[in-house]
DRENVOKE-805508 format. One record per residue (C-alpha): residue in one letter; y, z, x negated. Coordinates in steps of 0.001 Angstrom, whole numbers. Layout:
// DRENVOKE-805508
A	Y	Z	X
...
***
This chain:
// DRENVOKE-805508
M	45357	52	28364
N	42852	-1790	30484
V	40488	518	32341
I	37037	491	33982
I	36113	3077	36531
T	32624	3216	38053
G	32185	5031	41448
A	35846	4136	42122
S	35446	3722	46034
A	35878	7271	46759
G	36267	10975	45356
I	37157	11605	41836
G	36625	7906	40661
R	39250	6676	43287
A	41577	9500	42327
L	41304	8481	38730
A	41877	4839	39620
V	45235	5944	41800
T	46256	7994	38802
F	45870	5309	36202
A	47160	2481	38117
H	50431	4361	38886
K	50750	5024	35294
G	50757	1190	34728
H	47053	551	33641
P	45326	-2428	35185
I	41999	-1154	36527
L	38552	-2907	37083
A	37356	-536	39957
V	33493	-619	40300
A	31370	627	43401
R	28822	-491	45767
R	31281	-328	48733
G	33504	-3348	48300
E	35411	-2995	51452
R	36709	346	50122
L	37634	-1170	46829
A	39510	-3766	48462
A	41608	-1220	50619
L	42117	585	47295
S	43545	-2549	45605
E	45694	-3349	48607
E	47260	186	48759
M	48028	20	45059
A	49805	-3277	45355
E	51913	-2137	48296
K	52951	734	46048
G	53952	-1248	43188
A	51182	180	40844
A	49187	-1931	38310
R	46589	-4309	39600
V	43265	-3030	40661
H	40464	-5559	40289
C	37483	-5107	42334
L	33819	-5574	41474
A	31297	-4593	44246
M	27990	-3874	42582
D	25414	-1367	42342
I	25263	-509	38365
T	21602	633	38449
A	20379	-2864	39570
P	18636	-4633	36770
G	20975	-6399	34590
A	24077	-4956	36217
P	25676	-3321	33279
Q	25492	-6521	31250
I	27297	-8330	34472
L	29858	-5673	34532
Y	30499	-6071	30740
E	30917	-9821	31124
E	33255	-9523	34282
A	35344	-6943	32303
I	35823	-9193	29479
R	36437	-12168	31589
T	39063	-10023	33610
F	40982	-8336	30741
G	40028	-9747	27515
K	39989	-6325	25935
V	38802	-3195	27453
H	40445	76	26368
V	39177	2750	28693
L	35733	3027	30183
I	35265	5841	32675
N	31586	6472	33716
N	32139	8326	36899
A	29351	7325	39251
G	26710	9852	39779
M	24605	11181	42565
S	21878	13971	43341
P	20417	15396	46696
Y	20711	19237	46753
Q	17082	19986	46829
E	14339	21610	44878
F	12150	19405	42680
H	9268	19424	45092
E	11610	18253	47998
L	13038	15325	46039
S	11827	11896	47057
Y	10587	9804	44226
C	13306	7063	45074
H	16110	9683	44561
L	14550	10890	41543
C	14673	7495	40093
Q	18259	6854	41430
I	19562	10153	39733
L	18161	9129	36367
A	19049	5466	36633
L	22756	6421	37606
N	23368	9496	35737
V	21674	8470	32376
L	20350	4907	32052
A	23310	3144	33284
L	25990	5105	31758
T	24227	5018	28377
E	23697	1108	28502
L	27583	748	29525
C	28468	2996	26504
Y	26172	805	24363
L	27780	-2407	25574
F	31346	-1416	25535
M	31929	564	22349
P	31040	-2254	19948
H	33592	-4340	21728
M	36113	-1538	21383
L	35404	-1224	17607
A	35717	-4989	17297
H	39320	-5097	18844
G	40429	-2171	16885
E	43049	-903	19390
P	43090	2785	20710
S	40285	3147	23038
R	38639	5955	25435
V	35333	6501	26648
V	35003	9138	29381
N	31749	10443	30706
M	31868	12443	34141
G	29789	15661	33619
S	29750	18867	35623
V	29917	22508	35039
G	25969	22111	35566
A	26064	20851	31985
Y	26704	24312	30873
A	25464	26552	33815
P	22225	26055	35632
L	22699	24839	39240
P	19966	25808	41671
R	18371	23059	43747
F	19753	20446	41319
P	17090	20436	38611
V	17176	16700	37863
Y	20992	16557	38332
T	21600	19493	35922
G	19194	17851	33470
S	21080	14662	33543
K	24357	16591	32793
H	23081	18353	29930
Y	21993	15086	28547
L	25378	13803	29161
R	27070	16719	27444
V	25128	16360	24293
F	25293	12671	24209
T	28974	12874	24621
N	29398	15303	22016
L	27466	13350	19617
L	29148	10018	20202
A	32536	11861	19816
Y	31456	12994	16400
E	29921	9706	15407
Y	33014	7731	16286
R	35665	10402	15169
K	36926	8110	12333
T	37387	5212	14555
N	39691	3971	17044
I	37565	5286	19820
R	37873	8795	21286
V	34921	10100	23433
S	35494	12618	26318
A	33439	14370	29004
I	35128	15773	32175
H	33175	18846	33568
P	34335	19660	36880
G	33064	22353	39429
G	33459	22086	43230
V	35503	18995	44117
K	36685	18167	47818
T	34878	14809	47844
E	32032	13345	49922
F	29635	14212	47279
P	28631	17847	48769
A	28030	16216	52358
L	25851	13437	50829
A	23891	15720	48623
G	22976	17943	51537
Q	25707	20844	50974
R	27631	22177	53937
I	30525	24222	52301
K	31514	27267	54089
P	35341	27298	55056
F	36185	30286	52774
A	34499	28580	49646
Q	36412	25494	50053
Y	39704	27395	49023
A	38147	27639	45705
M	37457	23924	45462
M	39851	21435	43680
T	40986	18114	45371
P	40092	14785	43316
E	43800	14134	42933
Q	44409	17516	41142
L	41383	16834	38954
A	42946	13416	37947
E	46304	14624	37189
I	44672	17167	34607
A	42414	14783	33424
Y	44714	11898	32741
P	46697	13297	29732
A	43496	15065	28363
I	41850	11556	28304
L	44761	9714	26512
K	44939	12774	23899
G	41270	11939	23338
K	40222	15673	24138
R	36582	15833	23657
V	35727	18487	26479
I	37791	18540	29677
V	37138	21355	31964
P	39756	21285	34824
G	40534	24678	36218
T	40286	28308	35245
L	37408	29018	37663
Y	35462	25984	36237
K	36092	27123	32690
A	34701	30614	33630
A	31786	29096	35036
A	31111	26917	31949
L	31664	29988	29770
M	29055	32113	31805
G	26451	29306	31363
K	27107	29372	27367
L	27144	33104	27069
F	24625	34444	29688
P	20867	34301	29078
F	19150	31731	31568
P	17605	34429	33852
W	21068	35924	34505
A	23152	32712	34902
I	20639	31177	37354
R	20747	34363	39334
V	24479	34229	39585
T	24819	30719	40304
E	22109	31020	43113
F	23861	33962	44667
V	27371	32018	44531
Y	25685	28964	46137
D	23608	30879	48836
L	26863	32647	49596
S	29347	29710	49833
M	27158	26848	51399
D	24233	25969	53573
Q	21622	23461	52667
V	21166	20537	55228
P	19456	17232	54986
P	21090	14730	52248
T	22533	11620	53620
Y	21982	9227	50708
P	20088	6133	51818
***
């Protein structure tokens, strides 16, 4: 199966690329930081994994999803797995959020993801071979996350959108999944403006652990993938607790486990 992964230069995206490549799947790794993609490709080649092709681009740029689609078809001929992993958000209340970051969150977490599904799913239907579409969500798709109002909203959109795609395409060759992780030891917290306290880091999962859990679930076409018992509990709380209770619990946990610092997104 030929695989596309956005946001593949670091964190969860990179870990998924490594896992899929080691399992023999050719990869088209997409991210803005081309030098990191090149290093990933060289590392996989040295380890005898499947080839990792690199495409350095900002998928929120005008016309970028179409360019990515055309490059993927040129590279592979057939695409079987699309993993919409790229995402971002500063850890700030709504009034603190810059208009630039507001637009970036929606462009990356919602618009680019939706357009890539729109482009690749007809292609997958046309070739008729087993295919997978995977959208990277968050426990925030279930539980309200303080100081992440637009991010949490974007992940609620992703959860509902993914569930409906899974239903609409249930009788086809395409299976649609969403991965909903909680805290993961990536660069995301520092970029967002979160300083995780040492004790809280013990409860966080590594991106490699997440990728190993997600890989078989993706191939099985599991609709909802929530890795880890702690994150399953957080998602369940979000579904069962009334909003005033849920937001107070998550706010207490956030205030206990991290400090707010300035985000480092450009």
